[in-house]
C-alpha positions in Angstrom: -38.3 -35.8 101.1 -36.1 -38.2 102.9 -33.0 -37.0 104.2 -31.3 -40.0 104.9 -32.0 -44.0 104.5 -31.9 -44.5 108.3 -35.6 -45.5 108.5 -35.7 -47.7 105.4 -34.5 -51.2 106.8 -37.4 -50.9 109.3 -39.9 -50.4 106.6 -38.6 -53.2 104.6 -38.8 -55.4 107.6 -42.4 -54.3 108.4 -43.4 -54.8 104.7 -42.1 -58.5 105.0 -43.8 -59.1 108.3 -45.7 -62.4 109.0 -48.7 -60.2 110.3 -50.8 -58.9 107.6 -51.7 -55.7 109.4 -48.0 -54.9 109.6 -47.2 -55.6 106.3 -50.2 -53.2 105.1 -48.7 -50.4 107.5 -45.2 -50.8 106.1 -46.3 -50.9 102.2 -48.7 -48.0 103.0 -45.5 -46.1 104.2 -43.5 -47.1 101.3 -46.2 -45.8 99.0 -46.3 -42.4 100.7 -42.7 -42.2 100.4 -42.8 -42.9 96.8 -45.1 -40.0 96.1 -42.3 -37.8 96.0 -40.1 -38.0 93.3 -37.1 -36.8 95.3 -37.1 -40.1 97.4 -37.3 -42.7 94.1 -33.7 -43.1 94.0 -33.0 -43.5 97.6 -36.2 -46.2 97.8 -34.4 -48.2 94.9 -30.6 -48.0 96.2 -32.0 -49.2 99.7 -33.7 -52.1 98.0 -37.2 -51.2 98.8 -38.3 -51.7 95.4 -37.8 -55.8 96.3 -40.2 -55.0 99.2 -42.9 -53.1 97.2 -42.5 -55.7 94.3 -42.7 -58.7 96.5 -46.0 -57.1 98.4 -47.6 -57.4 94.9 -47.9 -61.1 95.3 -50.4 -60.5 98.4 -53.8 -61.6 98.4 -54.9 -58.7 100.3 -56.4 -55.9 98.7 -55.3 -53.0 100.8 -51.6 -54.1 100.2 -52.2 -54.5 96.6 -53.8 -50.8 96.4 -50.8 -49.6 98.4 -48.2 -51.6 96.2 -49.9 -50.5 93.1 -49.7 -46.7 94.0 -45.9 -46.9 95.2 -45.1 -48.6 91.7 -47.2 -46.4 89.7 -45.5 -43.2 91.4 -41.9 -44.6 90.9 -42.7 -45.6 87.1 -43.6 -41.8 86.4 -39.5 -41.7 86.0 -38.8 -43.5 82.6 -35.4 -44.3 84.0 -37.0 -46.6 86.9 -39.5 -48.4 84.5 -37.1 -51.1 83.6 -35.9 -51.7 87.2 -39.5 -51.8 88.2 -40.5 -54.3 85.4 -37.3 -56.4 86.3 -38.3 -56.4 90.0 -41.9 -57.6 89.5 -40.9 -60.3 87.0 -38.5 -61.4 89.6 -40.9 -61.9 92.3 -43.5 -63.6 89.8 -40.6 -66.2 88.8 -39.0 -66.9 92.3 
């Protein structure tokens, strides 16, 4: 369980890097954080759902696997499903 949001901006930057290995590591860290339901609201409030959703546009299988795992974990909460759908659709359109 995360205690604060200090590490979230760096994770967001990692998941949007130009280096594919860095993106994979950043996305994997986001997925691991999303495995704890106590982190879901903090991840969403920090804007990291945008990072996960945009990672879903990658052509790299490892990144897609990490993205799917993170989004799946957060979607276990009914209250966050609409937010996930909105962010993912928004990434596809833009």
